N, C-alpha and C positions, 0 to 999 in steps of 0.2 A: 503493499500500499504506499510506503514511504517513497519508493522509487516512481511509483505512477504518479504521484502528487507532485513530485519534483519536475516531472516533464512539463514543457511550455504548452503541449496539446491541452492539458488539463485547465489552464488559466485562460484561454480563449474565452470571450464572451459566448460565442455561438459555438455550440457542440455539434459537429457535423458527422453523420453516420452514412458511409458511401456504401457498405456491405449490409444488404438488407437481412442476411442470415446471421450477422452477429447479434449477441445478447446485449441488453441493456443492462449495465452494471448498477451497482448500489451508489457509487459515488456521483452519478448523474441526477440523484433524486433532488427535486425542486429546481432543476434547470431546464431550460428550454432546448430541446434537441432538434436539429435538422437532419430529416431522414430522406435521402435520395430514393424517389421512387422510379428512376430511369430517364425522366425528362424534367421534372421539378422537384423542388424541395417541399416536405410537408413539415411543417412546424408542430410539435407535440411538447406539452409540458409533463415532465415525468413525475408521476404520483408514485405511492409505494405498490399500487396494484399493477404498475406497468413494469417494474424491476424484474429481471429474470426471464421475460418474454423476448422473442425475438424482434429486431426492428422492423422487419417487414410486415408484420402483422398489423402494424398501425400505419401503413402508408400503402394505398392501392396502387397497382402499376397498369391496371386494365381499365378500359373505358368502359361507361355503361352503354347499353344497347339501345341508345335514344332513337336510332334510325328504326329498329324493328317496332317500337311502340308507336312512331309516328305512322308507320304504314299500317298498322293495324286500326287505328284510329281512321284513316283514310279510307280504308276497308269498309270498316263498320259504317262511315258516314255515307259510302256510296251504296251500301245495301240498302240501309234506312231510305235513301233517296229513291232507290229503284221500287221498292216496296211501297212508297207512299205514291209513285206515279202508277203502279199498276193497280192499286187501290182507285186511284181517281178515275182509270179508265173503266173499271168494274163498275162504278157507281154509274159512270156515263151511260155504259151499256143497259144495266138494270134500271135507271132511272128514266129512259127514253124507250118506252114499250112500242110506241108507233114510229119507229125508225122507218125512213122510207127504203123500200127495197128495189133493186133493179129488176127491170122487166125486160125478159128477152124477147126479141122480134122473132117471129116464125119466120123461116126461111122458106121460099116457095121452090 
């Protein structure tokens, strides 16, 4: 512990963890830790519940599938629109009982 605390890395204001597989040590308690997620830094305040866990558990490196959710909404909207359109055409057909019919001419 003495050797670790004498290192200059320990005295930096921002503790940076590049490797997501490394464990969070006890000496980072009540410090802000910057965890690299592959693209950006995620800032976490280390509490006693975080100590001993791997750093990667607190920084997501995957993007949420927002595009899929957007496509589902678009599909559902289209289905509702088509259903409403078919309901209107059914009501028109059922509402007008005396609809004009085509009369075929007899051919000689």
